[in-house]
N, C-alpha and C positions, 0 to 999 in steps of 0.2 A: 500601420501598426507600427511603431521605431524596432530600429535594427535589434536593441538589447528585451524588449519585450519579445520579438521573434525567437533569440536566441534562448530565452528563458523557458518558452515554451514547447521547442526542440527536447531542450534537456530534460525538462519535466516529462512529455511524453517518454524518450528515449527510457529514462529512467524505471516509467510505470513498467513498460513494454518488457525491460530484463527483469525486472522483479517478479512478473509473471511468469514470465520464461524460466529463470530460478526454481521460482516456486515449484512449480510443475516436474521439473527435470531434476531436483534435489536429489541427492541420495540421503535415506532416513538410516544410519547406521545404529541408532538407536534401539532400536527393536526389529526384532524376527517378525517378521511379516506373518510366518508359518505361524510360529508360537501365539501369535495375537489372532491368529482368527481360529484356532483351535482353543485359547481361554475363551471365545464369545461361543464354541457351540458347547465346553462344560459348563458355561454358566445358564446356557439356556436351557428348557427342560421341553419346548417344542421348536421343531425346526423353524428354519427363518423363510419367509418368505423370498418370490426371487427379487420385488424389489427390494427389500429390505439387503439382500444379499449383495445385488449390485449398486446401492448408495451407498454399503460398508468398504466398498474398495476404494484406493487411494483416485486421486481428481488425475493423476498422470494415467492409471491404467484406464480409467471411465472415460475420460475424455480426451486427452490429447495424444493417446497413440491411437486410437480408434480414427480421429481426425487424420493425422498424419498417415497412417497407413492409408486413406482413405484418399489423401492424395496424392499418395506414391502410386497407385493403382491406377490415376488416369495418367499419371506418365511414365510408368514402368516401361509401357511399350514402347516410348520413345526413347529410353535409355540406353545408349551403348552396351553391352555385356563388360564391356572390359572395364567400363567407370564401374560398375556393381560391382565387379569382382577387385574394385581398388579401394573402393567403399565398404566392404566386408574385410578384406586385408587390412584395412586403417581402423576399422571396429576390433578388430582382433590384436591388432597392437595395444589398445588402447584397454583391452583387458572386458570390454563388451559392456562398456558403462550403461547402468539399466536395463540391460537384457536388450539392448537395441538390435535389431537388425536392419540390414542394408536398404530395405524399401522404408523402413519405418524413417530412418535416419534422412535419405532423399525428401521422403514429406517433411521432414521436421525443415529443410533447405527452402523448400515451396512455402511452406506456411509463414516459416520467417520473411521471406522474401516478399509476399505478401502482404503481410503486416507493417512492414517496414514503407513499401510503395504506396500502402493508403493511407499511413500518418504522415507521410512527407505530401502526397495530395491534399490530404485535408488542412496543413499547416501554410503551405506553402498558393496551393493553388485557390482555396476555399477561404481561411482566414484570414492572409495575409495578401493574397493576389501578386504574386512575383511575376514581372517579366520572366524571368526565367527559371518558371516553377518546373521547367521540364529538367533539368538539370540536376536538380537536387531528385527530384521522383527518381531520375538515373542513379542517382548517388545512392539513394535509399534501397533502390533493387539490388547495386553492388556489396553496399553493406548487409543485407538479411541475407543475401544468398553465402556471402563468402565466412560470417560471423558464425555458424556452425561448423564449418571449417576449421576455422582459428578455436573453437569449443575445444574439437577433437583432439586436435594436434597439441593442445596446452596438456590433454588427459594423457595421452602419448609419453611426451615428456615428462611429465609428475612420476606416471609407471616404471618407465625405464630409467629415471632418477632412485626411485625406492629400489629397484629391483640391483641396481648399479651397488646401492647404498648397504643392502642387506647380504651380498653374496659373500664378502669375506668372512661374517660372521657364520652365514650357514654352511660355507668350508671348513670351518674351525668346529662345529657341532659333527658335520658328517665325517670329517676324521677322527674324532676321539669315540662316536660311536662305532664307525667300525674299527679302530683298534681296540675295544672294550670287546670286539665279536659280533655286533651285529653285522647281518647283509649291509648291503646297498642299498636295498628298496626299503629293507628294515631302517634303516637310518633317514631316509626321506620322509618316511612313515613320522620318524620324530618330530622334524621340521614342521611337518602340514601338522603334528598335533600341537604341540606348545607356540608355534607362531601364529601370527593374523596378518599375512603382509600379501602381496602380489607373486613374490619365490615361493612363500609358502603354498599358496594356491596352485601356484603352476605344480609344484612335485606333486601335489593331491591329484592333480589331473594328470598327470603321470600315473602314478600307482594305479587311478581307476582306468585308464587304459590298456594300462598289462596286465590287470586281473579278467577285462574283458577280451583278450588273446592276442593282442598287438606287443611285437618282440619290444625288450626295451630302448636297444639302439635306437630302433623307427619312433617311440615316443619319445625319446629324452630329444632326437632331430625336430623331431613336430613341436617341441616346448623351445627350444632355440628359436624356430623360425617366427613362432606366435610371439617373440621376445625382441626381435632384434637390437640384442645387446654384443658387444663384440666380447665382453669379457664372459656372457653364458656359453657363447657360440662353440670358445675355447675350449672352457672347460667342458663342453658335451660330447666335443671331437676329442680332448683326450681320454674322457671315460670311456669312449666308445672303441678306441685303440686301443686303451685299456683289457679291453673284457673282449677285443678279437684276439690279441696277442697272448694272452692268459697274465699278464702282470700285475703284481701285487696291486688290490684299490686303495690299501690303505697308504702305500707309498705313495701311489698316483695324487693322490686326495692332499697330500702331506706337500709334494711340490707345489698343487692347483692352492693350496689356501697361502702357501709363503710367497708366491707369487701375486695372488689379490692383495695380500697387504702390502706388497710392497707397491702397487699399484694405486692402493687406496693413498698412501704415505705422499708417493708424487703426486696427485690430483689435490692434495691437500695443498704442496708447494705451489704448483702451479696457479690455486685460488688466491692463493697469497699474494706471490707476483702480480697478480691482475687485479688485486684491492686499489693498489695506489692509482692506475689508471682510472678504474671506474670512479673513484672517489673525486677527479678532477674534475667531470660534471656537474657536481651538484656545489662543489667548491665554487667554480668559477657564478655557477648559474645564482646562487642563493648566498653562500656566505660571503664571498668577497663584495656584492654588492653593498650588502650592510655594514661592513668592514669602512668600505669606502665613505657611505655615507653617513657614518657616525665620526670618523675621521677628518674627514672634508667637509662635511655638511657645516660645521661652526666658520672654517676659515672661508668658505664661499656668502656666507652670510656676512660677516666682516666687509669683506672686498665691496658687497653690493652696498652695505649701507656708505662703505668710504666712496665708490663712484658717486652716488645719490649727493652726498655731501658735496662733494666739489660741483 
């Protein structure tokens, strides 16, 4: 098999594997699983059998997660506790996507590693019989091991960007609610009630922890640790200091709101200044070659014809 055929086969296999992983791990935000399950029970007159209940579960809950947990159970005994804690920390920063725990995520990394290694072995060692198939297999193992980590880091980055984007508007709403006479906890409840973003969910978790008996400053500090966003950390520090010193909460919120608006404007200006530099790469690699081809192409053809005639 020639080199283009090998490349096409590898790309096709990676696309199929990526599609299967995406289908299993995708977030289904269009429907509520609990409401769908309750609707199924309401429509049926007789209770479902155990087999029907298991088959009605999503593919991710029925196949992927048990498989990943089984793999994780085999390696969790040999995994350092520090790595498990670091994985748990990364999942918290990402907002616990798909309700993953540390052991399941480690199992997912092992499963991806085994799948990529098997695919590389089948392509390069069995089908094409490459002499350096071992190098391709090692590269596939590294790709399978680090790909879930890259996916998780992307989740963390997107979540932090959403929090930074929503924070100034949230502070404005908090300021308006507190100045209108609501307490700080009630103002956070309004944000949790009206909005649907990671910051609102974090406020809702803070309120739940306060209702369970945790002090507000501890709940707010834990929220800042789960986000690891400097703006949220400074906001929480100001709220805790105002609570301890007895300063007016409305005044602190107004100052924080003004500062966050200034920071948002500065970020927009920074991105505007970075735009010309980022545009250089596509211009040099994509636009300029086309322009040179259009402008210099006819001249080159004329010169070649002239040299041939001589």
